[in-house]
C-alpha positions in Angstrom: 31.6 0.1 3.5 29.5 3.2 3.3 25.8 3.7 2.7 24.1 6.4 0.9 20.5 7.4 1.1 18.6 7.4 -2.2 15.9 9.3 -0.6 15.1 12.6 -2.3 14.5 15.5 0.0 11.0 16.7 0.1 10.5 20.3 -1.3 6.7 20.1 -1.0 5.0 22.5 1.5 2.1 20.1 1.9 2.9 17.4 4.1 1.1 14.1 5.1 -0.2 13.9 8.7 -1.8 11.4 11.0 -5.3 12.5 9.9 -4.4 11.8 6.2 -3.0 8.3 7.0 -6.1 7.5 9.2 -8.4 8.5 6.3 -6.2 6.5 3.7 -6.2 3.4 5.8 -9.9 3.7 6.5 -10.6 4.0 2.8 -8.6 0.7 2.3 -10.6 -1.0 5.2 -13.8 0.1 3.6 -12.5 -1.0 0.1 -13.5 2.4 -1.3 -11.4 2.6 -4.4 -12.9 6.1 -5.1 -11.7 7.4 -1.8 -8.3 5.8 -2.1 -7.7 7.2 -5.6 -8.6 10.7 -4.3 -5.6 10.5 -2.1 -3.0 9.6 -4.6 -1.0 11.6 -7.2 -1.9 11.5 -11.0 1.4 9.7 -11.6 1.2 7.4 -8.7 3.1 4.0 -8.8 1.8 0.8 -7.1 4.1 -2.1 -6.8 2.1 -5.0 -5.7 3.5 -7.9 -3.6 2.9 -10.4 -6.4 3.8 -10.5 -10.0 6.4 -11.5 -12.5 9.0 -8.8 -11.8 11.2 -8.3 -8.9 9.1 -5.4 -7.7 5.8 -7.3 -8.3 3.2 -6.2 -10.7 3.6 -2.5 -11.3 0.6 -0.1 -12.0 1.6 3.4 -13.1 -0.9 6.3 -13.0 -4.2 6.9 -11.2 -6.2 4.7 -13.6 -3.8 1.8 -13.5 -3.5 2.2 -9.6 -7.4 2.0 -9.5 -7.4 -1.1 -11.7 -4.8 -2.8 -9.5 -6.7 -1.9 -6.3 -9.9 -3.3 -7.7 -8.1 -6.6 -8.7 -6.7 -6.7 -5.2 -10.1 -6.5 -3.6 -11.7 -8.9 -6.1 -9.0 -11.6 -5.3 -9.1 -11.1 -1.7 -12.8 -10.6 -1.0 -12.9 -11.9 2.5 -9.6 -10.3 3.6 -9.4 -8.9 7.1 -6.6 -6.9 8.7 -5.6 -6.3 12.4 -2.7 -5.0 14.3 -2.2 -2.2 11.8 0.4 0.4 12.7 1.9 3.1 10.6 4.6 5.8 10.7 5.3 8.9 8.7 8.8 10.3 8.3 8.5 13.5 6.1 8.0 12.3 2.5 8.2 8.6 3.5 6.0 6.3 5.5 5.0 2.7 6.1 2.2 0.5 7.4 2.4 -3.0 9.0 -0.6 -5.2 9.6 -1.6 -8.9 9.9 -4.0 -10.0 7.2 -6.1 -13.1 6.8 -7.9 -14.3 3.6 -8.9 -17.4 1.8 -6.7 -18.3 -1.2 -7.8 -19.7 -4.6 -7.5 -23.3 -3.2 -9.8 -22.5 -0.3 -7.1 -22.3 2.2 -7.1 -19.7 5.0 -3.8 -17.8 4.8 -2.3 -15.4 7.4 0.4 -12.9 6.2 2.2 -10.0 7.7 2.3 -7.1 5.3 4.3 -4.0 5.0 3.5 -1.1 2.7 6.2 1.6 2.0 5.0 4.9 0.7 6.4 8.0 -0.8 4.3 11.2 -0.4 4.4 14.3 -2.5 1.9 17.4 -2.4 0.0 15.9 0.5 -0.8 12.7 -1.4 0.5 9.2 -1.9 3.1 9.1 -4.9 4.1 5.5 -4.5 3.0 2.3 -2.6 5.3 -0.7 -2.4 3.8 -3.8 -0.9 5.8 -6.7 0.9 4.3 -9.8 2.3 5.5 -12.6 4.7 3.4 -15.7 4.8 2.7 -16.9 8.3 0.2 -19.8 7.9 -1.7 -21.6 5.2 -4.4 -24.0 6.6 
């Protein structure tokens, strides 16, 4: 059995660095949709962890990404994150964190999340979210 990478090689001269990721993650922590949107490409794709399709609910383009992000913050108003780590590997990256929030039924839920990113021209061109539920009290 052989495996082949589907990863496109970056031809962009502008790379994402630690300072960019710190700013991006800080914008999420502050729930600043305006700052988040300033760091994504015009054709950005957001694949949320929830939704009807195998890739979750998909939001394509800056406006849709902003709408999806607003919905995320509206649904998870009391969400907090801890243990956040990230890595950048050229035109790819990921973050991991533990998040706690109150669900629609009023239960406290703790999850581990992983977001996988593609970068282009010094910005996020895609964000794919994955969640593993740890507890529901």
